[in-house]
C-alpha positions, 0 to 999 in steps of 0.5 A, spaced: 172 720 236 166 720 237 165 722 243 170 728 242 166 730 236 160 730 239 162 734 245 166 740 240 159 741 236 156 743 243 162 747 244 160 751 238 152 751 238 154 754 245 159 759 242 154 761 237 148 762 243 153 767 246 155 770 239 147 771 238 145 774 246 152 779 246 150 781 238 142 783 240 145 786 246 149 791 242 149 798 242 144 798 237 137 795 240 139 801 245 133 807 244 134 814 242 132 817 249 138 811 251 143 813 247 142 821 248 145 819 255 151 823 257 156 829 255 155 833 249 160 840 247 158 844 242 157 852 239 151 856 238 150 864 236 145 868 240 144 875 235 146 880 239 150 876 243 155 871 239 158 865 240 157 861 246 159 854 249 155 850 251 156 844 255 149 838 255 149 832 261 144 828 260 142 823 264 136 817 263 131 820 260 124 819 265 118 823 263 115 830 266 122 829 270 130 833 270 133 830 265 139 834 263 144 839 266 147 844 262 151 850 262 153 856 257 158 861 258 161 866 252 166 864 247 166 870 243 163 877 244 166 880 240 159 883 236 155 883 242 151 890 243 151 893 249 144 895 250 142 889 251 146 885 253 150 886 259 157 882 254 164 882 259 162 876 260 155 871 259 155 865 263 149 860 266 147 854 267 141 850 268 136 844 267 132 842 262 125 837 264 123 830 258 118 831 255 116 828 250 119 824 244 115 827 236 118 823 231 125 822 233 125 829 235 126 829 243 124 835 247 126 838 253 123 844 257 127 849 262 127 848 269 131 850 274 135 856 271 141 859 274 145 866 271 140 871 266 138 865 260 131 864 258 127 862 264 123 858 259 122 855 252 124 848 249 130 846 247 130 839 243 135 835 240 134 829 234 141 824 232 145 825 227 149 819 229 151 816 234 156 821 237 153 827 233 146 831 235 143 838 232 140 842 238 135 847 238 132 851 244 127 857 242 125 861 248 117 863 248 112 870 244 115 874 244 123 872 243 122 866 239 127 871 234 132 868 240 132 861 238 138 859 238 142 852 234 148 848 234 151 841 231 153 838 238 159 832 239 160 826 245 165 827 249 
């Protein structure tokens, strides 16, 4: 009987140790860069164009390397200015290059672009919670007024 109590005690300690290891390896221990990996969707509005649906697909974030693919398509171009944009349809895609993490804000530069989107600019991402990010894209001067921003959800 004494040996079985010791055996039960050892098993209990083992279960506690395994539980501690599993808890310490939870998602809470992921870096902000690791938490961003995955697919995100949201809408943004660009002045003179309209509302665009934007999809972001973040891979492993490696400094100065391609870390995301993005695709944007027109959602509502009813207020589009034909003097500035081709307003029948709008779509483009490209990549982002991971630049840095500054005070929990992730910064990206534009990589490859397919279509009529800006070929330069800065994208930023801030987490609101694990499944929601605040996204913005600012083109270079003199086009900074074309900044777009939106709240994106993990899919």
